[in-house]
C-alpha positions as CSV (number, residue, x, y, z in Angstrom):
1,M,-19.9,-3.6,2.8
2,S,-21.2,-5.2,-0.3
3,G,-19.2,-6.5,-3.3
4,T,-19.5,-9.0,-5.9
5,E,-17.9,-12.2,-7.3
6,H,-16.0,-9.8,-9.6
7,L,-15.5,-6.9,-7.2
8,G,-13.9,-6.9,-3.8
9,I,-14.6,-4.2,-1.3
10,R,-12.6,-3.8,1.9
11,R,-11.8,-1.1,4.4
12,E,-8.1,0.1,5.3
13,G,-8.8,2.4,8.0
14,A,-10.7,5.4,6.6
15,T,-9.8,4.2,3.0
16,L,-12.4,2.0,1.0
17,V,-10.4,-0.3,-1.3
18,L,-12.3,-1.4,-4.4
19,T,-10.6,-4.3,-6.2
20,L,-11.5,-5.4,-9.9
21,N,-11.4,-9.1,-9.3
22,R,-11.4,-11.2,-12.8
23,P,-7.7,-11.8,-12.7
24,E,-8.0,-14.9,-15.2
25,A,-9.6,-12.2,-17.5
26,K,-7.1,-9.2,-16.9
27,N,-10.1,-7.7,-14.8
28,A,-12.2,-7.2,-17.9
29,L,-15.3,-5.4,-17.2
30,S,-18.2,-7.9,-16.4
31,L,-21.5,-7.1,-15.3
32,P,-21.0,-8.3,-11.7
33,M,-17.8,-6.0,-11.6
34,L,-19.8,-3.0,-12.7
35,V,-22.7,-3.6,-10.4
36,G,-20.1,-4.1,-7.6
37,L,-18.2,-0.8,-8.7
38,Y,-21.4,1.3,-8.7
39,D,-22.4,0.0,-5.3
40,G,-18.7,0.9,-4.0
41,W,-19.2,4.5,-5.2
42,V,-22.3,4.7,-3.7
43,E,-21.1,3.3,-0.4
44,A,-18.0,5.6,-0.3
45,D,-20.4,8.6,-0.8
46,A,-22.8,7.7,1.7
47,D,-20.4,6.8,4.6
48,D,-19.0,9.9,6.2
49,S,-16.2,7.6,7.7
50,V,-14.9,7.0,4.5
51,R,-12.6,9.7,3.5
52,S,-10.9,8.3,0.6
53,V,-11.1,5.6,-2.1
54,V,-8.4,3.5,-3.8
55,L,-9.2,1.7,-7.0
56,T,-6.9,-1.4,-8.1
57,G,-7.2,-4.7,-9.8
58,A,-6.3,-8.2,-8.6
59,G,-3.3,-10.3,-10.1
60,D,-1.1,-8.7,-12.5
61,S,-3.6,-6.1,-14.3
62,F,-5.7,-3.3,-13.6
63,C,-8.3,-3.6,-16.4
64,A,-8.1,-4.7,-19.9
65,G,-11.4,-2.9,-20.9
66,M,-15.0,-4.4,-21.5
67,D,-15.9,-8.0,-21.7
68,L,-18.9,-7.6,-24.0
69,K,-20.3,-11.2,-23.4
70,A,-19.8,-10.6,-19.8
71,L,-21.6,-7.3,-20.0
72,A,-24.6,-9.1,-21.6
73,G,-24.6,-11.4,-18.5
74,R,-23.4,-14.6,-20.4
75,A,-20.7,-17.2,-19.4
76,T,-19.7,-15.3,-16.1
77,G,-22.8,-15.9,-13.8
78,G,-24.0,-12.4,-14.3
79,E,-27.6,-13.1,-15.0
80,Q,-28.6,-12.4,-11.4
81,Y,-27.6,-8.8,-12.1
82,R,-29.6,-8.4,-15.2
83,D,-32.3,-6.7,-13.2
84,R,-30.0,-4.1,-11.8
85,L,-29.0,-2.9,-15.3
86,T,-32.6,-2.9,-16.6
87,A,-33.7,-0.8,-13.5
88,D,-30.8,1.5,-14.2
89,P,-29.6,1.6,-17.9
90,D,-27.0,4.1,-16.9
91,L,-25.6,1.9,-14.3
92,H,-22.5,0.9,-16.3
93,W,-21.6,4.4,-17.1
94,K,-21.8,5.3,-13.5
95,A,-19.5,2.3,-12.5
96,M,-17.0,3.4,-15.0
97,L,-17.1,7.0,-13.6
98,R,-18.2,8.4,-16.9
99,H,-21.8,9.7,-15.3
100,H,-20.5,9.6,-11.7
101,R,-18.0,11.6,-9.8
102,P,-17.4,10.5,-6.1
103,R,-17.3,13.0,-3.4
104,K,-14.3,11.4,-1.8
105,P,-10.9,11.5,-3.5
106,V,-10.3,8.6,-5.6
107,V,-6.4,7.2,-6.1
108,A,-5.7,4.4,-8.6
109,A,-3.1,1.8,-8.1
110,V,-2.5,0.4,-11.5
111,E,-0.2,-2.8,-12.3
112,G,-0.1,-4.5,-15.8
113,Y,-2.7,-3.7,-18.3
114,C,-4.9,-0.6,-18.0
115,V,-6.2,-0.4,-21.6
116,A,-9.2,0.4,-23.4
117,G,-12.2,0.8,-21.0
118,G,-9.3,0.5,-18.1
119,T,-7.8,3.8,-19.6
120,E,-11.2,5.3,-19.8
121,M,-12.2,4.5,-16.4
122,L,-8.7,5.8,-15.1
123,Q,-9.6,9.2,-16.3
124,G,-12.3,9.2,-13.7
125,T,-10.0,8.8,-10.9
126,D,-8.2,12.0,-9.2
127,I,-4.8,10.6,-8.3
128,R,-2.8,7.7,-10.3
129,V,0.0,5.5,-9.4
130,A,1.5,2.9,-11.6
131,G,4.0,0.1,-11.6
132,E,6.8,0.1,-13.8
133,S,5.7,-2.3,-16.0
134,A,2.1,-0.9,-16.4
135,T,0.5,-0.7,-20.0
136,F,-1.8,2.2,-21.0
137,G,-3.6,2.8,-24.3
138,L,-7.1,3.3,-26.0
139,F,-7.2,0.6,-28.6
140,E,-10.5,1.2,-30.0
141,V,-9.5,2.6,-33.3
142,K,-7.4,-0.4,-34.1
143,R,-10.7,-2.4,-34.0
144,G,-12.8,0.2,-35.9
145,L,-14.4,1.0,-32.5
146,F,-14.9,4.4,-30.7
147,P,-13.7,5.0,-27.3
148,I,-17.2,6.0,-25.9
149,G,-16.4,5.8,-22.2
150,G,-15.5,9.5,-22.2
151,S,-11.9,9.8,-23.6
152,T,-12.4,12.1,-26.7
153,V,-13.8,14.6,-24.1
154,R,-11.8,13.8,-21.0
155,L,-8.4,13.1,-22.2
156,P,-7.7,16.4,-24.1
157,R,-8.7,18.2,-20.8
158,Q,-6.3,16.2,-18.6
159,I,-3.3,15.8,-20.9
160,P,-1.8,18.1,-23.7
161,R,-4.1,17.8,-26.8
162,T,-1.3,16.7,-29.0
163,H,-0.6,13.7,-26.6
164,A,-4.3,13.1,-26.3
165,L,-4.9,12.9,-30.2
166,E,-1.9,10.6,-30.5
167,M,-3.2,8.2,-27.9
168,L,-6.8,8.2,-29.4
169,L,-5.8,8.2,-33.0
170,T,-3.0,5.6,-33.0
171,G,-4.3,3.1,-30.7
172,R,-0.7,2.3,-29.5
173,P,0.3,1.2,-26.1
174,Y,2.1,3.3,-23.6
175,T,4.4,2.5,-21.0
176,A,4.2,3.7,-17.5
177,R,7.2,6.0,-17.9
178,E,5.6,7.6,-21.2
179,A,2.1,8.0,-19.4
180,A,3.8,9.7,-16.4
181,G,5.6,12.0,-19.0
182,I,2.5,13.1,-20.6
183,G,0.8,13.7,-17.3
184,L,-1.7,10.7,-17.3
185,V,-0.3,9.1,-14.2
186,G,1.4,10.9,-11.5
187,H,3.6,8.2,-9.9
188,V,5.5,5.4,-11.3
189,V,6.8,2.9,-8.5
190,P,8.5,-0.5,-8.7
191,D,6.1,-3.2,-9.7
192,G,4.0,-4.8,-7.0
193,T,4.1,-1.6,-5.0
194,A,1.5,0.5,-6.7
195,L,-1.3,-0.3,-4.1
196,A,1.1,0.3,-1.2
197,K,1.8,3.7,-2.5
198,A,-1.9,4.6,-3.5
199,L,-2.8,3.8,0.3
200,E,0.1,6.0,1.6
201,I,-1.2,9.1,-0.7
202,A,-4.8,8.0,0.7
203,E,-3.6,8.0,4.2
204,L,-2.3,11.6,3.7
205,I,-5.7,12.7,2.5
206,N,-7.4,10.9,5.4
207,S,-5.2,13.0,7.8
208,C,-6.6,16.2,6.3
209,G,-10.0,17.9,7.1
210,P,-12.5,16.0,5.4
211,L,-15.2,18.8,4.6
212,A,-12.2,20.9,3.2
213,V,-11.0,18.1,1.2
214,E,-14.3,17.3,-0.5
215,A,-14.9,21.0,-1.0
216,V,-11.5,21.4,-2.7
217,K,-12.3,18.2,-4.9
218,A,-15.5,19.9,-6.0
219,S,-14.3,23.2,-6.6
220,V,-11.5,21.9,-8.9
221,Y,-14.0,20.1,-11.1
222,E,-16.8,22.5,-11.0
223,T,-14.6,25.4,-12.2
224,A,-12.8,23.5,-14.8
225,E,-14.6,24.8,-17.6
226,M,-15.4,28.4,-16.2
227,T,-13.7,31.5,-16.9
228,E,-11.2,32.6,-14.5
229,S,-13.7,35.2,-12.9
230,E,-16.5,32.9,-12.8
231,G,-14.1,30.1,-11.2
232,L,-12.8,32.5,-8.5
233,A,-16.5,33.5,-7.5
234,A,-17.5,29.7,-7.3
235,E,-14.4,29.0,-5.3
236,L,-15.6,31.7,-2.6
237,K,-19.1,30.2,-2.6
238,R,-17.8,26.8,-1.9
239,G,-14.7,27.6,0.1
240,W,-15.8,30.3,2.4
241,P,-18.1,28.4,4.5
242,I,-15.4,25.8,5.5
243,F,-13.8,28.4,7.6
244,D,-16.8,28.2,9.9
245,T,-16.8,24.3,10.2
246,A,-15.6,22.2,13.5
247,D,-13.1,20.7,11.1
248,A,-11.5,24.3,10.6
249,K,-11.6,25.1,14.1
250,E,-9.9,21.7,15.2
251,G,-7.4,22.2,12.2
252,T,-6.2,25.8,13.5
253,R,-6.4,24.7,17.2
254,A,-4.1,21.5,16.6
255,F,-1.5,23.7,14.5
256,A,-1.4,26.2,17.3
257,E,-0.9,23.6,19.7
258,K,1.7,21.5,17.6
259,R,-0.3,18.1,17.5
260,P,-2.2,16.2,14.9
261,P,-5.8,17.4,14.4
262,L,-8.5,15.1,15.5
263,Y,-11.1,15.4,13.0
264,K,-14.2,13.9,14.6
265,R,-16.5,13.5,11.6
266,A,-18.5,10.2,12.1
């Protein structure tokens, strides 16, 4: 298990918890954080005992966006990670889930600020929980900038276009309740409990057949832009082999015997 000074990694059973850890800077993205995030996604993909991932932030914020000085490796002790970015110039986009989709389901637990790059990274997660006082928004146009983390492409595919364009073009903040109302997040919970709710959801995922879970997630994303007939054909191609797996046999046997399934994937 890796991690950096700005990104904590720990296990909660079969869940890998990635914690953005610059609370003094509202968890603004730094080079050490991006390197740790990328390593965390790789670790989750490589370890079959990990069945879900929870992404959260330390302190009272999720992520306030990109810290450009920190990305350059200045003033945060990030210089030792410059070789990683040099070796893989795409590392920061993979870390932010712009150019990487983890195999395992990712549940976001948001408290406080989740704005700019935070809201962009959020769009790469699968299930989203927010505390009552969480704040969302894409503020780039207010600063004469462009939300280049994928929002002009992803957001209109995840929420109704009228809401996506309002968020993108006004640069205004959104409350957690507003974010839930437009479908950006799925759960709003009392402040301080977002992580607990996210872990509860992750545990429900962990209790399911891991091969089926990964196949279902993959099918949802790979068929999203297909026609219905293309998508149904792709779904059969990915889903039918699951019925021949040990997971499927154990799941149906456990149902017949009225007991919890014992999925033994190492």
